[in-house]
N, C-alpha and C positions, 0 to 999 in steps of 0.2 A: 504494501499500501503507501501510495505517496506521501500522505499524512505523517504515517507511523514513521518512515525514512526520514522526513525533514526533522520530526522531533528529534529522532536519534542523531541527527548531524548537530546539533547545537552546540556542543564543545569544539567542533572544527571552527562554527562560524565564531564563537568567540575568539578562536586562535587566528583567525583572517583578520577580524577586526584589529585585533593587537597590531599584528605585523603592518596593516595599512593604517594604523591610526594617523599617524603625523600627515601621510598625503591626505586623508578625509577630511580633515579638521582643520587645515592650516588656516584659511581665510577667516572662517568662523572662530578659531581661537584668537586670531590677532585684533579680530573685532571685537569681543567680547574682554581683552584684556585691555584694550585702548579706550573703550567707553564705559566699563565697569557699570552696568546696569543696575539700578536699584530695583527693578521691578520687571519680572518675565513672565510673560503668559506662554502656555503650553496649549495648542490647540489640536484635537483630532475627532474622528466618529468611531463607532464601534469600538473593537479593541485598541484603535489607537487613541481613543478620548480616555481609556483607563490607565492605558500607558502614560498619557498626560498627566493624569491625576497622580501616579506613583512617582513620575519625575519632579511635579511641583511639590508634593508632599518632601520627597528628599532632598531635593537643593536647596530649599528653606529651610531646612535641618542642616545641612552640611555649611551651611553659610552662617549658621547661628542666628537666623533672623535677619541677617543683613540686607539678602536680596528677597524681597518679597514677590509671592509667586501665585500664579490660579491658573488651574484646568480650566479650560473651554469645550463645550462641546462645537463643532464648526456652525450647526444651525445658530447657535445665539448669537455668535458675532456677525453670520454673514446677514441674518434679518433683523439687528438691532437691538434684542434684547439686552447685550451688554456689549460694551466697549474697552479697546485696549486706551491706557492714559499715554498722553503726550510724552512721548520720548523714551518711552519703554521698548522691550524686545519683545517679538511674537515669534514662537518656533511652531512650525506646523508640520505634523507629522504623519505621513501617509504611506502605505507601504507601495501604491500603486503611482501616488503622485497626482491621481486624477479622481478623486472625490470630490465631489462637487461643492459640498458644505464647505470642506476645508480650505480649498481653492477660492472658493468667495468669501470666506472670512480673512485671507491674507490680502486679496484686491480691495473688499471693504475699508481694513486697518490702514492700507497703504493709502488709499484715496482720501481719508477723512481724517489722519494725524499724521504727527513724522516718525512713526515707530518703525523699527528696523526689523525686519523679517528673515527668518532662515527655515529654509525648507529641508527635513531630514525623509529620506526615501529610501525604497531598495529599486528602482528603476530610474534609469539615466534618462535624461533629457524631457523630463514630464514638464505637464503644464506647471504644476504647484514649483519645481524647480527653476522656471523659466518666470515665474511672477516673483520669486523670493530677492532679497537683496544676495543672500549666499545660502549655500547648500551643503550637505553632506548626503550623496549618492550613493549606497552600497549595493551597486548593481553585482555584485558576486552573490549576493545572497540568494538570488534568483530562486525564490519562491513558486511551486507551480500548483500547490494545493489551495483551495477556495479558502480553508479555515486558516487562519495566522498562527503559525507557531514560530518558527525559527527567526522570521521576521520582526515580530514582537520582542524576544529575547533580545536580538541584535541591535535594533533602534534602541533599546530600553540601555543596553551596554555601552554604544558607543558614546551617547548623550553622557550616560554616567560616568564612564572614564574622561571623557573632557571637563566635567565639572571637579572630578577629583584631582584632575591636574591643575585647575585653574586656581583651585582652592588649596594648593599645596599639600594634599591630601595622601601622596604617595600613589601614585596611579599605578607604576608598576606592580606594585606588590599586590594594591585591588585587583588588576587585572588577572594576577597569577591565582587568588584566591578564588576569583570566578570560574576560571577556566577548571581549575583542581575541584571546586565544589559541583560543578556542573557534572563531571566525567562520574562523582560518587552519588550524585542525587539520580542519575539513570542506571547507573548499576544496582542499588540498592531498591528502586522502583520494579526493577525486571526480575532482580535474584532474591530479596530477601522480605520483601512484602507481599504477604497472602491476604487477600481479601476476596471474599465470596461475591464477586461483582455483580453475577446472574440475579443474587437475592437481594440486590439495593435498588432500589425504586425512590429514593429522596436523597438527595445530596445538600449537604449544608457546610457552605465556606465561611471560615470567621479568622477576621482580622482587623487592626487598627491602622488608619491612615496608610502609609505606602502598602501595608499586607491587606488592608482591604481593598486597595486599588487592584492587588494580584486576586484576592478573592473572587473580584467582580468581572476579572477577565476568566478566571477559572468558570464562572458560572455561565459565561459567554459560550466558552471550550466546550463544556458538557451539553449546554443546551443544542449547539449547534450539531455536535457530531450525534448524541445520542438521544436527542428529543426526551431527556428526562426531565424530573421535578429538580430544579435548582435553586436555593436560595442564597442570600450572603448578607451579613450582617456585622456591624463591630460587635466584638466577642460578647463584652457581657449583656448587649442589648439584647441577643436571643432570647434571653430568659424572660423577657418582658413580654410576652405573648406567645411569640413563634415556637416555642419550646412545647406548645400542644401537640404540634404535628410529628413528635419523634418516637418512633417506634424500633422494631429490631432490624426492619428494613432499610434505617436511616443510616447514610455514611455521613459523620462529623468530622470535618477535616479543620484543623485548627492551626493558624500561624501566627504564634507566639511572638510578642516581641520583647526586648531584655529589660524593660521597663516595667511592664505588668505582667511577666511570665509568670509568676505565682498564682494569681488571680485566674489567669487563662486556662491554668492547669487546673484549678479548680471548677473550672466550668467544665472542662473535659471530663474530671471524675461525676460530675452530677450528671450529663448526658450519658455518659457508661452507665449510671445508676438506673436511668431512664429505658436502659435497653437499646441505645444507640452505639454502633460501630465507631470507634475514633480513630483516629491518624492525625498525629503530629507533624509537622514539619518546620525543623528549627534547627540550627545548630547547637542549641543546649540541650542534651538528652535527658530526660527522666524515665523513672519507672513507671510500669505498670499499664502502658500502652503502647501500640503500634507507633513506630517514629521512624522519620527518614531524617536521619541527622547527617551533617556534612563540616567541613572543617574551615567554614567562615569566621576569621577572628576578628572583626570588629562589631562593636555597637552603634553603629550609625545607620541601619536599617537598610543600607545600600544593596543588600542582597534580595531586596523585595522582588526582582521580577526572576529571579532563580526558582521561588516557590511556586511559581505557576507551571514549572516543568510536571512535576507530578499531576496537577489536576489538568494538563493536556493529556496525561496517559491516560489517566480516568476516565477522560471522554472518550478516547480509543478503545479502550478497552469494554467501556460501557456498549458502545455502538456495536463492536464485533457481537458482543454477547446475546445483541438483540436482531443480529443477521442484519445490521443496518451498514451501508459504506461511509465512512468517514472522509472520502475522497469525492462524494457528492451529495453534501447536506441539503437537506429540503430546503427548496424556494429562495436559496442563495446563490447570488454569482461572485466573482472575484474582487469587483469594483463595484460600487455603488454610485450611480449617477442620477440625476434628474431628468 
């Protein structure tokens, strides 16, 4: 299957991003260092919106609040629900570079403000790239599947490396940790984690901030590929009503953060007592639950997109168990245009 192969290719894509990093980001990095933006918007649609959300949370965190960030859907900027402030930066994210709302968002922003625009795509010579002041175009990603997998994590990775670099956070060490962790995550999901996926008919993905963005991307992946019931919430919010749906056919996947780890593990224990199957995805392993642990050694939340990989695989496995073809998701095409 094309989708499965592309999920498994993610470590090699990270490696390629690292080798091409300086060439990919040279003009963008120069602009960021010269102008020192205090406000950055990220805009995308579908999976690219949750990519924008995760990046917005993380870059504000890495800059310790010096850089104000916000994630936008393409439509809210394109059709005047919101706007970018004068003199800020807008980064448009689109695998194809052709998503209508994201393209309109950049056009509207350029025509109504003096904001700088950057396009991040996996397709060379796209309309989004032509519209933007600068671009990062990763044509080597070459994703064939309709469902975004390696393109999502690769675009998240290259932008994360860029800001780790600009903020002097040791981007080479960061890159190495991401690459090594991705290999271990795939290995554990294939060889160590046993889940009776045929018996699961309700998925719940829980996390905060960057990890909520990862949970929402997981919701999209499992929905697209397997047409299953999927929910996503900030972790403790699941206790306030939605936990009424939990039963022995629920798989609850928690993406805990280092600040609230103990409280989130307590929720895992509560859900387990209600009959749910529980899976934890985190570098910090605790007992009692199935765990995908990996050697990411920082508490900066910048591993957030790695935690999408197990959720991609869950969607793939559930689709196959239902006799569905994840390469041909229902009602979907590769590019969404008006």
